[in-house]
N, C-alpha and C positions, 0 to 999 in steps of 0.2 A: 371172223374169228374161226381157228381152228376148233373140232368136236372132241369132246374128250368120255369116252363111256367109265362113269361114275361107276356104273352097277357090275360092268366086266372088269375093271381092278381090282374090284371089293367079292368079286365071282360070285354074283345073288344072281337070282330074276329080277327082274324089273318090276314084278309084282313083290316082294316080297316084304315082311309084315318088318317092322320097327325094331321088333326084338331079334329075330336076323340078319340084319344089317352090323344091327351092337354085337352078336355073336363073329360075323364073319371079320369084323373090324378090330375085336380082342386080338382074334387069334392071328388076323395076319401083321397086328400090330405084336405084337410077342414074338413069329417070328423076323420080322425086317428091323428090327429097332435097332440101329446103330451098337447101343453097348450092350446086345446082344448078341446080334447077327455079324458074321463077320467073312459075309459073303462080298462077292466086288459088287458094288449098286443100292446096297442094300437100305444106306442114309435116301438115295433119291428115290427108292422103292416106297419108303414109310414116310416120305411126303406125299405122295400120291395116292396112297391108303389116307392120311389124315387129312389134304382137300376133298376127298370120293367122300370121308363118311360126316365133315364139316358139313357137306352138302344135302347130304343124303339122310342124318338124323335131322334136320330142321326139316317139319313139315310146310311150312313154306316156301324155305328155297329147295326143296324137293316137288313139289308140286310147279316151281317154276322151269325147274330142271328136266322135267318132263314135258310139260307146253314146249317144250323146244325141239320134240320131236326125236325120229330115230335115225342116226349119222354114223357112217363108218367113222373108226378113232383116226384127228388129225385130217379130216375132212374140212374143208374152208367149207362154212353155211351163215348164215343170217336169219335171226332170230323170228320168227311170226311177225305178219303186219302192229297186231293189238298186244304183240309181249310186253313192249319197250313201255308202251301208256299202261302195263298193270305190275310191272316189275323192276322197270330201269330207275335208277336215283339218278342220270345222268342226263345231257342233253344228247353226247354219243357212245354210245357202247361199243362202236363197231373197232376200232384200237388196241380194246384194251384185251388180257386175256380171259380164257373163260372161268378161271380161278378167281383172279382178278374182280372180275361182273360180278360175282358171287358174294366175292370179301366184300364189295360195292354195297350187299345187300345187307350189312352187317345189323340184324335185326338185334344181337344180343351181343355180350361182351364176352371175353373171352374165356372168364370167371361162370358163366350163365351156361355156355357152350359145352365146357367142359364138365358140369353138372349135368347136361342134358343128356352127353355123351356117356356118362354114366361108365366113367372110365376109373374103373375102384384098385389099377395095380399104380405102383407108384413110377414115373416115368423121370429122370434123371438130364435136368434140363442140358444147353447144348456147353460143350468149351469153347473158349471163345480165340483163337490167334488175332496176335496186335502189332504190330507195331511202334516201338518208344526211341523216337531220334531227341539225342539228350547231347547236350553240352558237356565241353570238360569241367565245367562250373559246376552242371548240375547232377553230374556224376560225383564231384568232387565232396558235397554238399547234399546231398538226398533230395528230390523235390517227387513232386506227385504230378501226374497225367488226367486225362479225362479222356474214356471208352468209349465208343459205341456200342451197346450190346444189346441184344433180344431184353427186351420190358424196359428200357431205359438205362441211359448216361451211367456211367461208373467211377469213381475218382479211387485209383490206385496208388497206393505208397511206394516207388519206387524206394529202395535203402542205400546206404554209403555204401561204397566199394564194387559195382555193378561193373563188367568190365563191356566191350564192343564183343558183339554177337553173342553173348549171352542169353539165353534164355530163363526168364522166371515163371514157375507158376505161381500161381494164386488160387488159393481156393477157394472153392464156395463164389466166387464174384462174377462166372460166368452168365448164364442164360439162365432162365427162371425155371424150377424142374413143375411138373405136371401131375396131380393125383397125389401129392405129398408127398414128391421126388423131388429129393434135394436138388441145389442149384450147381452147373457145371462150374469148371475152373476159366480161370485167364492163364493165360499163356502167353508172356510178352517178350517177345525180342528186344533185346537191345542195339540199334546203333548210333554210334559217336558221331558227331557230326565233325565235318574237318574243320580244323585250329590254323589260323593264320598264325601260327607260331610252333606248338607241340605236337609232334607225331605219339601218338600213345602205342605200347605195347604190349597187353596184361596192366598191370600195375605203372611201369615207369615210362618214361618220358623222357621224346629225345628232340633236343631243342638245337638247329643249327648254329654254330658260332663263328661265325667270318670276321676271320684276323688279317692284318695287313703285313706285309714281308718284315718290315721292321719290327712288329707285332710278336710273330712266331718266331722270329733270330734273338731277340733281346729280354723277351721276358713279359707281362704287362699285367694288371691289375683290373679287372673289365666286373662292369657290372652286367647283372642278364638279370629278366622277367622272368618271373616261377608263378606257381597260382597263386601262391601266399603271398607273391608281394617280390621286390626286387631283391638280388642279393649279389654278394660279390665272388668273385672267384680269382685265382692265381694259373695263370699261364706262365709257368715255367722257362726259361732260355730255350730254342732250338724243338720247341715244340712242332710237330709233324700234321701235317693233312691225316685228316681221317681218326686223329689222336682221339679219346672220350676223357673231359672231364666228369668223375660222378658225384652228384650235390645230393646225399643220402637221405632218406624220407622227404623228399622235396615233388615227390612224385604224383599221382592217384592215391587217394585215401582207401584201404582196406576193409574189411568186414572183420569189427570186432578194433582193433587197436594196430597202430602201424600205419606206413606210407610206400608205395614204391619208391624208387628215385628217379629223378631226374641226369639225364646226361645230353652233357652240350658235346656236340660231334665239331671238334674246329677242322674249318674250313680256310685256306689260305685263298684271298684276293684281291687282284692287282689294280689300281688305279688307275681311272678311263676320267679325260687320256692322260698319258704319262709328259707331266713337264720337261722341257730341255731342264732344269735344274735336277730335275728325278734324271733325269736322263745323261745326266753326267756324272752323278753321287755313283749312277749303275755300273759305269764303265769305271770306274775307279776302286769301285768293291770287285769288280769282273777281274779287274786288274792286279789286285792286292791278294785274291780270294784263291788259296789251291787247291779249292775242295770241288771232288771230280763228284758230281751224282749218278754216274754208269760207269761203276768200273767192272764191272760184269760184261759190259761189252765191247772187254781189251782182247782178251782171249778165243772171240771169236773168230770163226772162219768162212768165207764163200765158197759159194758153189761152182763148179766151172773146174 
């Protein structure tokens, strides 16, 4: 494992008293706490300071640490032969980090460690960033998600009306504070899972509506799926590909009252394969029709 010089981290001598260790920790913790310091790397520095203090403030852990001997920071080392016999909590400690090694010697609960530390100023708990991957049905009706956070899992209620990409702040549901400090917040990033039919845009939904050529030409009454059940729409004669049919209030529910709209986007599809009879009817239609789909090509000129 690699050596960490906890005395150097707290900027104290190896023979420092318990009171000197406590004063050094308080001073450095105030300087480097991520809720106070804006310097780059403050959070990582605060973790190193806390790790050093948790070891050196416990007499038994400090004795175990001192018995490891002196090494350069980052140097690979092995504990003395009799160290594991006296202090080890497992059959092999060679594959763990030094901080994990002393964490395994957890002779005190986190509450007792805080009391022993004498931390007499409140420290706010860590904020938690999490992602909630939700279905359209969950977004439309509201749901709950379970998050892992420092101090245990927590259930978060996701209100009706959230949208894809939204970031929700849930106050005081993050990591627990210490020294009487408040809990941190949870920041929940909403991601909507792909749906086989609907494409959400904000609170609106888009649905592709395939039509046969005859339905587009003659019009039709068609049943569509929606989040609330099936609905009927009227396709007027002469419908065009890309045209949108709006169904008001059939989209995703919004906060408070109301909902977005559902848009059915028309797409004209050809049967495959085309039977001989169908080909015959299409040839009759071509002969009978005077429709010109490309009139803007007629006045064009070629180069050369």
